[in-house]
N, C-alpha and C positions, 0 to 999 in steps of 0.2 A: 503494499500500499502507501502512496506517497504520502508526505507529508498535510497536502491539504485537506487529503482524504481520512487521515488519523483524526486530524483538527474536528472534521466535521463529526465524526463518528465519538468523538470528547464530548462533542457539543450538543448532540443529540444525546446521548446514555446521561449528561448532567441533567439536562432539559426535566429529563424523567426521576431526577434523585439520585443517579448512582456516580458515584466516582473510580474512574478505573486507574490504578495504580503503575507508576512511573516506569515497575518491570514490567511494565506489557507493552511498552512504544518499541522495542526490539521486536518481540513476537508478532508485533500487528504488522510492524515494517515489510517482514519476511511472508506477508501473505498475502495472496494475490487469485486466489482461485475461483473468487464469483465477486462479482457486482459489489458496487459499495453499499446501494440501496438494501440489496441481499442480505449485507451484512450486519446493518444497520438494525434491521428489521430483527433478523435472527438475535444477534445478540440483548436487544429491548424484552426480545421474549421472554429469552433465558435468564435474564436476570430477574423479573417480575418472578417467574417461578420460582424463583432462589431465594424472593422475600427478604434481601437482600440491602432492601431500600436505607438512605441515610448515613450509610457510612461509605468507606472506601473500600471496593470490591478487592475482595481475596483475591490472588496470580493465582492460586490454585484453581479458582473459581474460571477466570478468563480461559488457561489453559484449557480446562475441560469445553468451555464452548468452542472455544479455537479447533479443538480435536474432531468436536463433531461437523463442526464447518469444511473441514479437510476431509473427512467422512461420506458428507452428505450434501449434494445439492438438492434443489427444491423437490424433484421426480423421486429420489433417492429417499428424500426423509418419508414419503407417501409410504415406501416399499417397507422401510425401517421403521417405521410407527413404535414395534414395541421395543426396540431398546432404546427409543427416545425416552417411552414412557417411565418404563422402570427407573431412567435414568434422573428423568425429574420430578416422580409422582411417588406418593407413600410407598413402600415395598410392599409387596400383595395385589396393587391394583388388578391387576390383570385376573386376579383370582373372584374380587371381589363382587358380590352378586348386585348386578343392573334391574332395571326394571322389566327387562325382559321374562328375569327369571321370577317374577314376583307374579303370583295370579291376583291378589288384590281382591278388596270387596267392597263392593256399593250397598247400600241401602236406602233407599227413598223415604224418610220420615215423613216428610210433608208435602204434598203435590196437589195447588189448591185447583190446579186441573177437573179431578179427581171428584173436586165436591162442588165448586160451583153451580149456584141457581139460578136462575132468572127473575129476580125478585125485584119490583121496581117500584113498590108502594112506598109511601111514607111508613107505614108501619114496620118494613123488611128495615130501615134505618133505625129503627127505634129498638131492634131486638141486636143489631150489630153494637149500638153502642151501651145496652144493656151486656153483653156476650163479655166487650172491652173492660168495662166497670167491676162487673163479676171476677173475672178472672185475675185482673190487678188487683182488686181488694185483697183476694186471697195473697197473693203475694206482697202485699204490704204490711198486712198483719200477720204476715210469720216473720217480717223484723222485728214487730215491737210486740215479743210475745211479754205477756205480765203487765199490758192496758190491755183495757178492754176498748175495742172500738163500738163507740154508739153511731146509732141513726140518727142522721140531723132532725130529724121529727122529735126524736128523744128532748134532747137538748133546749128546745126554743122553749122548755117549762125555766130555764134556771134565770133568776136576775141578776141585776149589774152589780146588787149588794152581796150576793155568797161569793164574785168572782171563782167562780168553780171551773178549775181541770177540767180539761174535755180532750177526747182524743178520737179523729173523726178520716173517714176516706171517703172522696169526692170528687169528680172529673171540673176540671177548672171550666166554665162555662164563659167567664170572662177577667180580663186584666184589663185593670188599670192605673193611669197615678192618680194620687190625690193631690190638693196644691202643694203641699210639705214633701213632695218626691216620695211617698214611701205607696205600697201599688195595695188597690185594694182588689181583692178574687171575689168572685161568687163561684162557690161552689155548690156542688149539687150530687145528693146520691137517686137512691129510690125511692128514698121518704120525702123529700125535702130542699130547697136550697139553702143558702149561708153566707153572706159577705164574713170575710177572711182578712183580716190587715196585717200587710206584711214590712214588717222595717226594711227601708231602702239600706240598709246595713248586712243586713243578712244575704250571706256569699250565696245561697240559696236562690234568693228572687230571681236571679240572670236566669236560671234554667228552668223556668215556668212558662208553660205556653199554653192556648188553650186547647182546648179536650183531651189533656193529658191527665190521668190520675195519679191524685199526689195525696199522701196521709200529714194531718196537720194535728197537733199538738198545741193546746192554748188554754186562753180563759176567755169567759166569756165576757165580755166588755160591755155589752147591754143587748137587750132582746134582740136575735137575728145578729148578732155581730161578736166575731171571736176574734180576740187577739193574738194571733199566732206566734209560738215560743220556739217551734221546732218543727221543719217538714221534711217530710220522708217522702222519698223517693224510691220507684223498685226496685231500682238498679240493681245488678248484679254483685252477688258474693265474690268475695276474693278468692282467688283459686291462684293456684302453681298453672304456669302453660302446659297445657298435656304435650308428653314426648310419646315417641314409639319406638322400638325396639330393633328399627332399619332406618338408615339412611334414604330413604326415598322422597321424593319429591313434585308440587303440586304447582304447576303454572296455572299464573293467574293472568287475565286479558281480559278487556271490554272494548265495545264500541269498537266494531270494525269499518261500519257504513259502508260496504261494500255494494259498490252501484253508482255511489258517487264519485265525480272527478276529480276531489279532494285525498279518494283512499289510495294509501301509501304501498300502493301494488308490488314497487322494488324492496321497500323496506319488509312488506308481510313476505313477499318469498324469500331475504336470507333469512328471516327469522324462521323458516319451513325449515330450509336446510342447517341451521341452526341445529331443531331437534332432530334431523337427520343425520347429525355429527359431519355435517359438510361442511363447519364453520367453526371458530372459534378456536384456542388455544387444546393443550391437552389436559391441563385441567380443567377448563370449562367443560370440556367433552367427557370428562369425570362425570362431573355432573349432570350434565344434558343423559347421560345415557342411564340415569338413576331418574329419570321423570317418568308417571306414571299417570297424572292425570294433570287435563287441560282444563279449566273450567273459565268458561265465559257469560260476562252476567250483563245478556243483552247487546241491542243495536248488531244483530249480526252484519244486515242489511241498510241501506240507507232509506227503504221504502219511496211510497210515495205519496206526496200530496201532504207531507207530516206538516209544512211550515210553507207561508207565503215564497213564492218566489222557488221555489225548491227545483221545481222541473229545469232551471235553466243550471242548475248545478249538480244537475248528474249525468252521469257516465252512458248509466242504460234506464231508462224510462220504465221498463217490463219487471215487476218485482218478482215475477216468478222467475224471471233470466238473472235479476238479481242473486236468488236464492241456489239458483245452478252454477252459479260464479263461485259461493259459497262451500256448496257440495264438492266442487271442485281443485279448493282450496285444503279443507279439511279430508279430504282423500291421501293430501300428500302428507298430511299427520301421519307418523311411526304406528300402525297397527297396533302396536301394544300397548299404545297411549287409550287411556278412556274418557270421551270427551263428554262433558255436560255445560248446558249453559240454557239458561232462562231468557225469554225474550225481555226487550225494551219496548219504548213508546215507537221507534220506529218499524219495529216486524209487523209478521203477517199473524194479526190477533188484533183482540179489541183493545184500546185504549185505557176503559179505567179497571182500578186495580180492586183487588187480585186481579193476575192476567192467567186466561189460563196457555198452555203452550202451545209455540205456532203451530200455524193450521198444520194438519198432518201432511199433503202432498206435496208439500214443500221439502219437506225434511225426508220422508220416505225412501227417495232413492240412496239417501247415505245411512240411512239405519240400514238397507239391506247388505251393504261392506262393511260394517264394521261395528260395534258395540259404541252407543250410543245412549247419550240421557236428554232426553228433548223436553224439561219441565216447565212450568208454571213460572210466574215471578209474583210473590218470592219464592223460594223453595227453600224445605232445609236435607240436606244429606248425610249420610255417616258415613265416612270414608275412611276405610279402617280402622275404626270407632273414633276417631276423630268428628266431629259432629263441627258441618260448615252449613251456614246460613246465606244464601245467594240472593243478595235484591238490586236490580239496576238500580236504580236511587233515584229517582223520580222525586221524592221529596227532599232531596237535598237542596234544591231550588227552595221550599221552605224553610229549612232547616237556615240557611244560609240569611234569612231574612231577619231571625233571632239571633244571630251568632255575630258576634263584635265584630267590626270590618275588620282588622287584623286576621281574623279566623279564616276567611271568607273563601282564600284560594287555598284553602287547606280541609278539603272533602272527610280526612281522618279526624278532624275535630267535630263533623257532623253524627259520623259514627258513636263516635264518643256518647253525644246528646241521645244518640235512640238506644244506646245500653242504659243511660241514666233513664229513661224515658220506659224501659222495655218494648217499645214500641220505633218502628220504622217510619210511622208517617203517622201520626196522632192527627194534627189540623186537618180539619173538614174544611172543603168550599174555599181551597185555595190553589196550587198547581196542580196537586192529587187528584184524578175524577175516580171520584171511590165509590166503587157499586156493592148495594145496599146487600149484601149480606148476609146471614145469621151467623156467623161465624167467622172472629175478626184474625184474620194472616197474618196482619202485620204486625200482632203482638208477640213480642220474644219470652213464650212460658218457659222455656226451657234455657237456658243461660249456652249458648255455643261456645267451640273453641275457635273457629276462626268467623270472620263475615267478611264477605267481600262486597260491593257497591263499583258502581262505574257513573255511566251519564254526563258526571260534569266535566270527564274529559282528561281530569287531571291527578296524578300520580301520587299516592301516599301513603302512609303506614303507622301505623300506634298500637299501643298494649297496652288494653283496657282491662284489671283484675285480673290478667291471664288470658285473656281473649286477645287475640292478633286481628288489628283492622287493616283489612285490603282495599285501598280506594285505586280501582284499575284506570288506566285514562284509554286512550286510545289509538288508533291507525288511520286517522284522517288530519289533514292537516288544519290548518285556521280557516276555517270559511266564512263568506263574508256575511251570514247572520249572527256566527259566534263572534266575530268585531263589533257590530253591531251592539250586541248585547254584554263587550268587553268580560270574553270570556278564554282565558288563554291558558291553551291545551300544552299537556305535556305527551307530545306521541311518538307511537315507537318504542314503545318500554313494557317488556314484561317482569312483572315480580314472583319470584320461587320462593316457597316454603319449605324449609327443611323439615318432614314430620319426626324427624328423629328429637332436635332441639327446639323447633320453632324458630331458627334461624333466615332472616330474611334476605333475598340477593336480587338485583335489580340487574339486568342486561338492555342496555337501550343499543337501538339499530338504525336509528337516525342523526 
């Protein structure tokens, strides 16, 4: 190598945080078997795999890399991949179990497609809210054992002179601010309603939204008015993150929007090649070979007529052909991966939630090819003992209206609020069109191990009381509509969860 080439190699490796020792210079001068770019790329790849960041690289490692360069050009490295893996990955990798060796087990715990009725009357909505109240009251009561929960009707008899301390559970009918900045709630149960004053300094006040079910311990201030002392949310208990005896991975994506001109076709193709072990360094391939499950949280296609002017942003205006393209891509996913997906607001099913699964005939050709789970939205599955709640996330728009402004581009914070409420979409009459079912499918009765949402096109992760929250991004570039709505997507990212220890990895393809 010439001095100029050596300087470029040293500069590029330094940019990545690696300093080559002075003893390496004579060795580099004697090396000229590959072009400079190949040498730099190979050096950086091997240094990254060695995890020697932030220190001067040992001369022994430089010699090791140069020896590999002498033996292999790019085609030869493909044929001699086993030797390279053995050199740079933990001993015994070639004998490790991969996803191909693991049968796996998926149980569908709750799929609304099986139970959706055709209720349309006001009485059907009443049944829905009664179902929500009864189930959440039971959860809250379990958190405040030792205190009797009284019906609102019964506490109306207490006078202001008694200052009687009581505990109630009610659904928030309304929330407003007083002139002093305190919050005035109107709570309802099955027997009546009452006003509750919540001091503005109570931290819990910020988490209260209409149609949520909460518990309140307080004192009767005057007839029909309660002064809150403690607020109880149904939120999940603290648990340790679930672990698994094997290093098997779930891959989470959402919002493909196939059929849109903004669909990231090249990047999605790279993702599929990556799943097939045709991309990535050997350490990545080791992880990718252990991916067993691909979970997609809706908006598989861009749909037709979803928003004004959408037809101008479509590459394919026939929704049937959009699904044909989706099936074409899914057929490229390795056959040993199980695919689970729910619909979103762009998919071929009803818009009101809960949504049944995507119209059967659009997906049937894929079922003939491989094992898939086409479920309704939201749905719960148990994967090798992991309870996974999958929800497209239309209600994230509603949660963003109540979140502090600094958190509105962090969908994982909205998932946190869902868990506090034990409900995916409590707010009625806003952005989520709610169907009048007699059973509330949005209620989080049994806390999951993982919650996944999509819809906002922004990636995020968080751990809440041992529960892993995954907000998946998108495979669509920023559209004109998103620009008008001030949405800044994070496209081309897949999130992996190691079921062995719940460690989260991101891989970017854009």
